[in-house]
N, C-alpha and C positions, 0 to 999 in steps of 0.2 A: 739393688736387684742383682741376683746371681746371673752371670753371663750364660746365655744359652749356647752350648757348643754348636758350631756351624752344621754338623751332620744331624743333630737333633732338630735344629731349625728347619733344615731341608725336609726331614721326615714330616714335620708338622705342616709345613706349607703345602706340600704335595698331596696332603690327605684330604683337602677340602677346597671350598671356594674362597677366593681372596677379594678384598674390598679396598678401594681407595676413597676414604671419606672426604666429602667436600670440606672446605675451610670456610667457616661462617664469618661474615663481616657485618659491622653495624651500619647505621645510616651514613656514616662518614667513610665507609669502606675500610675501617680499622678492624683488626682481629677481634671477634666477639667470643671471648672465652666461655661465658656461661652457655651460650647456644651450642658451641662446639662440644663442650662437655656433655650436654644433654644428648647430642647426636651420637657421640661415641658410646655412651651408656646404652642407648637403644641398639646401635650396631653390634656391640659386643654381647648383647643378650641372646643372640641367635648363634647357630652352630657355624661360625665362620672361622677359617683357618689362619687368617692373618689380616691385619689392618695396616695399610701403607699411608702413613701420615705425610701431608704436604707433598703428595705426588702430583701427577698430571691433573686428575679430577679435583684434587685439593688445591689447584692453582699455585703449586710450588714455584712456578716460573714467575709469578707476580709477587712473591714474598721476598723480603730482604733476608739476608743470612740470620740476622737477629730474630726475625719473625719465624723463620723455619725452626730455629732452635727452641723458641718458645712453644710453637705448635707441637713439636715432637715431645717436649717435656710434659706438656699438658696431656697429650695422648697417653704417654707412659704412666703418668700419675692416675689418670681417670680409669683406665682399664685394669690397672693394678695386677698385671700378670695373667689376667684371664685369657687374653689373646696376644700373640706376639705383635709388637709394633715395629714396623720397618720404616726407617728414616731415609730421606733422599740425600744424594750427593750429585751436584750438577756443576757445569761450568768447566773451566780449565783445571788442570791437574792440581795446582796449588789450592784452589778454592775447594775442589772435591775432597782433597786430603783433609783440609781443615774441617769440612762438614762431616767427614767420616769419623774423625776424632771427637767432634762435638756430639755426634750421635751416640757413640759408645759412652761418653761421659754422662749423657742424658738418660742412659739406661735402655736405649733401644735394643731390640732383639737382633736386628739385622740391618742391612743397607741395600738400597736400590741405586745403582750407579747409572745416572742418566747420560745421554750424549753430551759431549762438550760443544754446546750450541754455537752456531755461526761459522766457526772455522772448520775447513775440511782437514782430514788427516789420513795418512796412509795406514794400512793395516799394521805395519811395524810400530807406528806411533801410537795406535790404539792399544796395542799389546803393552807398551810401556806405561801408558796412562792408566789402564786397568790394573796393572801390576803395582803401580805406585800407591793406588788407593787401597788395594788389598793388603799391602805391607803396612799401611798406616793404622790398621785396626785388627782386632781379634774377632770382630763380628763376621758372620756369614754374609757374603756379598752376592747379589744378583745383578748381572749387567744387562742393560736395556739396549737391544740391537734395533736402532731406529735412526732416521734422519741422516745426519752426517757421521754416524757411528755404526753403520751396518757391518756386521762381522761375518767373515767367511767361515766355513767349517774348519779350515786350517787354523785360523786365528782363535776360534773358540777352543780348539784342541790345545793350542799352545798356552793360552792363558789358564786353562784348566790344569795343565801339567805344572805350570809355574806357581800357581797360587792355591794351596790346599783349602783356603777359606772361601774360594769362589764356589758357590753352591748352585747357581742357577743362571739360566739365560731367559730373558723375557723378550719375546719376539713381537716387534711392532711393524713388521714388513709383510708377512704372509706369503713369502716366496716358498712354494711347496718343494721345489727342487732343492733349494738351499737348506730348508729344514730337514729334508730327507738325508741330504749329505751330512749335515751336522749330527743328526741322531745316529746315523750309520757309523760315523767316526768316533763320536764321544760317548754315545750310549747312556747308560745310567749314572755316569760320573756326575752329571748335573741334573737338576730338575728343570723342566721346560714350562714356561708360563706364557699363556696367550695374552698378548698386550695390544691387539688391534682395537680401534674404537668400536664400542658395543660388541664386545668379544663373543657374546652369545651367537652372533651370526656365523662365526667361524668355528665354534667349539666342537661340533661333531666331526667335521673332516679333519681338524687338527689333532683330535684325539688319536687318530690312526698314525700320526707322525711322532707320537711320544709326548705330546703336549697334554699333560694330565690335569692341569688346572688352568685357571685364567682369572684375570681381574675383572670383576663385574661392576660396572658403573650403576647398573639397575639396582644392585643391592642397596645402594644409598637410600632409595625411597620405596622399593618393593622387595624387601629382603626375603619374604616367604616365596614370592614368585621366582626370584633369582635362585633360591635354593632348590625349588622344585625343578627348575630348568636344568640346573647343574646335575641333579640326581638322574634326570632323564638322559642327559648326555653320557654320564658315566655308565649307565645301564644300556647305552646304545639303543634306547627306545626311540627310533626314528619317528614313529607316528606321533608320540607325545611332543618331541622336539619341534617337528614341523607344525603341529597344531599351535604351539605357543609362539612360534615365529610368525605365523599368519595372524593370530589373534592380537598380538601386541608388538612384538619386536619389529617386524617390517613396517607397520604403520608408524611406529616410533621413529624408525630410521628416516622415514619420509619427512618428518618434522625436523629431525636433527640435521639433515642434509641441506636445509634451506639457506644456511649462512655458515661461513667459516667460523670455527670456534664454538659452534653450538653443541659439540660433543660434550663440552663442560657445562655450558649454560643450561642445557636441557635437563641436566641432573639436578641442579639447584631448583629449576622450575618444577621438576618432579616432586621434590620435597614439599614445595608450596602446594602442589596439586593434592598431596595426601594430608594436608593440614599441618605440616611441620615447619613451614617458613624457611625455605632455603636461602632467601635473601638474594642480593645482587652479586654479579661477578665484577671483578676489577677490570678496568681497561688494560690491554686493548680488546678484551672480549666484550661482547654485547649481550644483553639479556633478550630472551624471547619477547615478542610483542604480546600485547594483551590477548589478541585473537589466537595466537599460537599457544599461549598458556591455557586458554579455554579449551582449545582442541586437545591439548595434552591431558587436561583434567578429565575430559570426557573419555579419553582412551584409557586412562589409568583406572577409572571407575569400573571398567569392564572386567578387570583382573584383580582388583584389590579387595 
């Protein structure tokens, strides 16, 4: 596959809605390639700007490096260039560098750099971590500001200056002042992706801060609804946005918030609710109860 230049990838990703497909497992919680391919074919048949394989909603944190590589390769093969596939890199610098190189070899269009989980790091250390990964690949890189890798505006500006192939910042914090400072300092040098759980809740206010797109978990099982919502956000149609928030998103959040980890579990349950069998999540996550699945199914039926 021809390498997509980072600037071209940035233009593509900021033009529309983004999705993090779930990763399907079989009864033994092993990667279920046929069901994953079926899901990707369905996801890529709509007007989506990018698919992030083995990301947070895709339970990348529960996959081995070999499984991540396989999931990314399957995704690249299945969508066959119709939609850019963004691969993950996570963990310490050496592991992230290896995953960045594997993603490029697999034919991915870009990379999402997750926080180096568990260990805390200084801003100077994060600059070196991000820069090492960017140097290791020709792919466009989006860095995820979240958890123990929350980036200040000064840090974002420094890594953007040092790394031409850094194309974006995904915000998983929702700090309005920090996002304002970052956009004021860095401007259009990067694209800004909303990455808070159930991003639709924050999409309209964050649009004013330069966050032109977001990753929609709902797209996994309600792609048409998710695209309508995104269109209403971009049009700044407040009436339509709040109608959809009240009709579905807020009641959905009420179910999601009942247990830690449900932000992922409820997406697989949503696929089951629309008749597409999302299957189970891997530990340490837990699945929705039967009663919660029934509640979600009734809610989905109102908007699907």
